[in-house]
N, C-alpha and C positions, 0 to 999 in steps of 0.2 A: 896198683898194689891191692891185693885182696884184703878184705876186712880182717881175716885171721892174721895176716902179716902186719896190718896197721895196728891191731890191738896188741900184738906181741911187742912191737917196737915201742908203743906208748907205755905198755906195762913196765918194760925194763927201765925206761927213762923215769917213770913215775916212782918206782920202787927206790931208785937211787936218791930221788929228791922229795920223797913223799912228805916228810916232816915239814920242810921249808915251804913246799908248794901249798900244803893244806893250811899252814899257819897264815900265809899271805892271803889266800883266797877267802878264808873264813874268819879272820881275826875280828872283823866288825860284828859278826853274829855270835861269836863264842868268847869274846874277850873276858867276860865275867863268869865263865863257866869253868869251875875248878876241875871237873872231870874231863872236859874236853882239853883243857890245858895240860893236864896230867898225861893224857893220851898222846898229844902232840909232842910232849917232851920225851916220849919213849919210856916213861916210868909207868909200867902197867899195873903195879901194885897187885901182882898175882892174877891179873885179868888176862885171860887167854882168848884170842879171837883169830879169825882167819887172816891170811896174809895178802888178801886182795887178788887171789888167783882167779883168772877169767877162763871159763870154759864155754865153748860154743858147740852147738849140736846141729848137724846138718839136717835139713828137713826130713830126709828119709830115715833118720835115726832117732826121731823124737818120741816114738812110741805113741801111746794113746793120750787123749786129752785128759787133763787133770780136772776132776769135778770136786767141788767143795761147797760147804755151807758154813757160815759163821755169823756171829752176832757183833754188831757195831757198838760203839760206845753209847749211842742213844737208845740202844735196845732193839733197833731194827735188824732185820735179817738181810744178809747179803749172800749171793751164791754165784758160782761160776757162770750160770746161765745169763746173768746180767751183762757179762762181758763178751758174749758170743759175737764173733766177727770183729772184735777189737784187739789191739795189742794191750796187754796188761803188765804193768811193772809191780812186782810184789816185793816188799821190803820187810824182813823179819827183824824186830827190834824190841828194846825195852828202855825205859827212861834212865836207868842207872848204868847203861852200857856206854862207856866213854867214846868208842868209835861211832856209835849210833848218833851221839850228840854232835860229833864233828861233821858227819856226812849229811845231816838233816837239811841244812840250807841248800846243798847241791841237789838233793832229791826234790825239794820244793821248787827250785828254779826250773828243773827239767819237767816237772809236772805241769807247770805253767806254759812252758815252751810248746809242749805237745798237746795241750788241752784241746786244740781245734783240729787235731790230726787223727782222731780216732784212737787216742791212747789214754788209758786210765791208770791211775796209781792206787795201790791198796797197801796199807801197812798191816802187819800182823804182829800185834803186841803179845809177847810170850809170857810176861810175868806180872804186869801191873794191873791195878784197879782202874776203873773208869776215870776216877778223879786224878790219879797220878798221870795217866796217859794224856788226859785233857790239859793238864798243867804243862806237860812237856810240849805239846803241840802249840799251845798258846805262846810259850816262851820262844820256840823256834820258828814260829810263823807258818807251821804246817797246816795246809788247808784240805788235803785229801784225807779220806776216812781210814780208820784202822779197825780191824777185827780185834776183839779181846779174846785171846785164845788160851788164857791161863787155865781156865777150869776144864775145858774139853780137849784142847789140843787138836781139834778136828782139822783145821786148815794145815797145821804143821804136818799132821799125819798124812793128809791127802797128797801133799807134795813130796813127802818122804818116800812114797811108793815109787816115784819115778826119778826125780833129781833132788836128793835130800839136802836141806839147808843144814850143813854140818858145822856152821859157826854162827855167831851173832856179832854183827849183823850179817845177813845174807840177802842179796838182791837177785831176783829172778826176772827175766824178760820172757813173757808168755806170748806165743804167737796168736794169730787170729783164729786158729783152730783149737786154742786152749792148751797147746803143748809147750813145754819149756824149751825155748830157743837158746837161752844163755843163762849163765849163773856167775855171780861174783861172790866169792867167799871172803867175808871180812869187809872192812870199810872200802868204799869205792876208791881205787887208787888214783883216779883222775876222772873228773866229770866228763871229759871228752870221750872216754872209753864207753861209759854207759850211754852217752849221747849217740855214739856210732852204733851200738848194739840195738838201741831203740829204732834208730833211723832205718837200719837194715830190716828189722821186723816189720816196720810200716811199709816198706817197699815191696815186701813179699806179696804174692797173690794167693 
């Protein structure tokens, strides 16, 4: 079965049972998180996010590499050049976003799984101060870095020119040539879906 077929099948199954599956998988990490609980209950309180739609892009249709420069929470600079030849998973988020809080443990787990396989993870925080972002990461156990994009929006703009992150959260899988290979709009519907997308990008030459 092709990755496209596998992803489609998993996505359908995940949408049907997303609330129950997410609650079971992440209860230990978000049990005391009121925003995450609210999101899992389906009570969005006027919060609008993506629906977990997965889009894949064939290698011949990915266009040019995305180039970006941003500032991390510690004040250091990060750029697309640092990820040349690697698969990069980019997650757009902010601390007050309920689905961002729910999916954080899954992203962290996958970042650890692929740490030795030439895969890096980079968060792009859209709204928070360094202190707020750091507090979120400490609470959720997130160890990969995040760009603070609130003031400049430079990283968001760079990706918006090719495959725009139209919801928060949005997760992009960037191939070894710096091109977007896949996009998930909204919370990751199932960790195995992102796992498969990363695995496929790693296997590409």
